[in-house]
N, C-alpha and C positions, 0 to 999 in steps of 0.2 A: 663327572655330573652325572643322578640315577635317573630315572623315569623319573621320580616325583617332579624333580629337581627340576624338569623340563616342560610335565607340565603347568607348574607349578606360575612359570615363566611365561608357558604360553597364554593363558590367562592371566595374568597381568597383562600381559600385552591389547590380548580380547579387549580389557576390560575399563584401558583406558582408551582406546580404541574406541568402546561406546561410548566413555562423558565424555568423548570429544567427540559425535555426531550428533553424541546429544544437548552438546555445548550448539551446533550450530543449525540444526532444530532449530533452540531459542530465539538466540540473536538474529536467523528471517520471520519467528515471531512476532519479536518485537516488532519487529519493523513492519510490518508490517502492521500488528497495530496496532498501529503511531499512526498509518496514514488512510485506515481504515473511519477513527474517529474522525483522523481531519474533515475526506469526505466529508458522513456522514455529518457534524459541526454545518461544515460548508450548504448540503442536501436539508439539515432546521430552516439557512439564513434562506434561500433559495428560497422554497415555500412562501417559507414572511416576504421579499421582495414584488414574488408571482405574483401575488394580487397588490400586492403595494402600482404593483406596474403593467401593473397589466393592456396586453393588447393585444385587436381584433388578429392581423393577419400573424400567422407566428414569423419573428428573427433571423436572419442567413445566416442556414447553420455553418459555415464556415465562421463567420464569427465569433459563434459561439465557443465555436473550438479552437478557435483561439483566445475566447474567451477566456475559456476552462483550462486550454495550460496559464495564462497566467497567473487568475486562482490558485495552479497547483505550482507554482515558479514559490508565489507569495504565501503561501502553507508551507512550503519547501524552508523559504528564508525564518515564518517565525519561528517555523518546530527546530531548525538549528541552532536560536539563540535561545530558546529554551532548554534541546537539549542536542548541547554540541560535540556530543560520544554522538562516533559512529556502534547500534547496539549487536554490527554483523564487524567486526574484527582483520576480520583474511578477505586479502581484496579476488582470491573466483568470486567467492559467499559473495561480496557488495555488490558484480561486477551481474549474477545467476538472482539477490534481485532488483537489479533493472529490469529486470526479464519479469520473473514474478511475483513480485508482486503488485505491477501496470495487471496482470491479469486475469490475479485474485481476485484485488479494485473493482478490477473490471468484473468481473461472473458481481459478486456482491448489492455493487450500486445497479446492475440489469438483471440480478432476481428481482430486489426491492422493486423496482419499477414494475417489474409480470405483477409481484402479487398488487400493489399499488393500482393498477389497468384490472386487475380481476374486481374485486373489492369494490372498483367503481370509485378510487379512484384519480385527484387530478396529477401529472405525473412533469415532474423539471427534466429538463432534458440532463442532469450528471444523475439522476433512473437511466440510464441508458448503460452496454457497455464500453460504450465509446469515446463518453464526455464519457462516462468516470476514467476509462485508461485512460484517457488526456490529459486530466487531477492526475489524477497518481503521477502516468509516465515526467512530466516536468518535477515535483513534486523529491520522488523518491531520485529523480538526476538532480537535482538541486539538490537533495543529500548529499547524495554522492562527493558532489566534484565544492562540498565547503563543508563537511563534517570532516574530524576531529580523526 
């Protein structure tokens, strides 16, 4: 085996690794995108309900957290019904998704809330890191446990 053949084999191995890594990244981005879309839909619904059921004093934060965990689980069930296959095929990457996606979603919702506050618009609890994380985490758990 000559030097040219060794280089060709090394390039093939590197090319396969790059293709696999890009595949993992795209799978993770698909899962993140699905959860972001679900959170944005719930955010729009939340703003509609907030205007309808306005209270003078805010509800208890722990009760709101339980509500967002419940809504996230419901969104996870709905997403499994609509898209039963995992976007992410590798088990280790699906476990990583349980941490990365909720953190990413929480950061996005916190950013949306900050932008709304900056523009002097009304903000709902989902538009904070903590509640956005709760929603996305329970959705990710449902997808992890029940997905195919």
